[in-house]
N, C-alpha and C positions, 0 to 999 in steps of 0.2 A: 554564454553558450546558447545558441539558438537551436539548431537541428543536429541531432546525434544519431548515427546509424549503429545499431547493435545487431550482431549476428544471431540467428535463431538457435544455433547450436554452438556451444563453446566448450573447450576442453579445460576443466578446472578441478580443484581439489574437492573431493567428496568426504565430509567428516565421518560418514558411516562406513564407506569402503576403505577409508584411510589411505587413498591414493588418487591420482588424477584420473578422471573419467570424462566421458562426453556428457554434457548437460544440455537439456532444452531450456531455452530462455523464454519467459513470458512476462507480461506486465501484471503486477499485483493489483487487484481491485478489491476494495473493502466489501464485505458481505452486507446483507440487509440487516438492519438493527431489529432486535427482538422487542416487541411492544410489551411483553410481560416480564422483562428483566427488572430487577429491583430498582436500578437507577432510573430507568425509563418511567416506572410507576411513580417514584418519588418526585421526578421532575414534573410529571403531569399533575400531581397533587399540588405542587408549589404554584403551577401556572393557573389553576382553576380559580374562579371567583374574581374579586376585585384585587387590584394591587399590581397587575402587570406581570412582566417576566421575572424569573428568578435572577437572571443576570441580563445585562444589556445586549441587544442584538448588534452584531458588528456590521456596520455599513461601509466604513472606509477600511480598505485592506492595504497593509504596508507592502506586502509581497506581490509581485506580478507573475511569479512562477511557482510550481509545486515540485517537491522532490519526488521523482519517479522511483518506485521500489521494484527491483527485478526479482522474479520468482524463478529459481533454478531447480530443475528436476533431473536427478541422476538417471541415466538410461539403463544402468545395470541393476541398481537396487530400488529405483523409484523414490528415493529419499528427496524430499523437497525442503528447501530453505530459502530465506530471503536475503538479498544483498542490497544494502542501503544505496540508493542512487544519489545523483547530484542534481542540483537545480538546473532545469533546462525547459525551454518552451515546448519543444517537440521531440519525442523519442520514436524512432522508426525501427522496427524489427525487420532486418533484411536477410 
């Protein structure tokens, strides 16, 4: 699949309202990583000094596309949930 058009508003089931309502559709984007999180600090500690990376940096990638995750927001109760997407090159909200 190359290009897929997804409507900005879709009528689908809301788990909070427990019936079908209109939802606004947007693309999920991961937030900024917290530098003071325990895992981030542990990784920084492993990286410092001699000895290189904790694990190898990936240079060759097997996949050419990423899975796009859709974020659905109910217009009546403002409940948000994610819908797992499919592999595609370009997703357009129309």
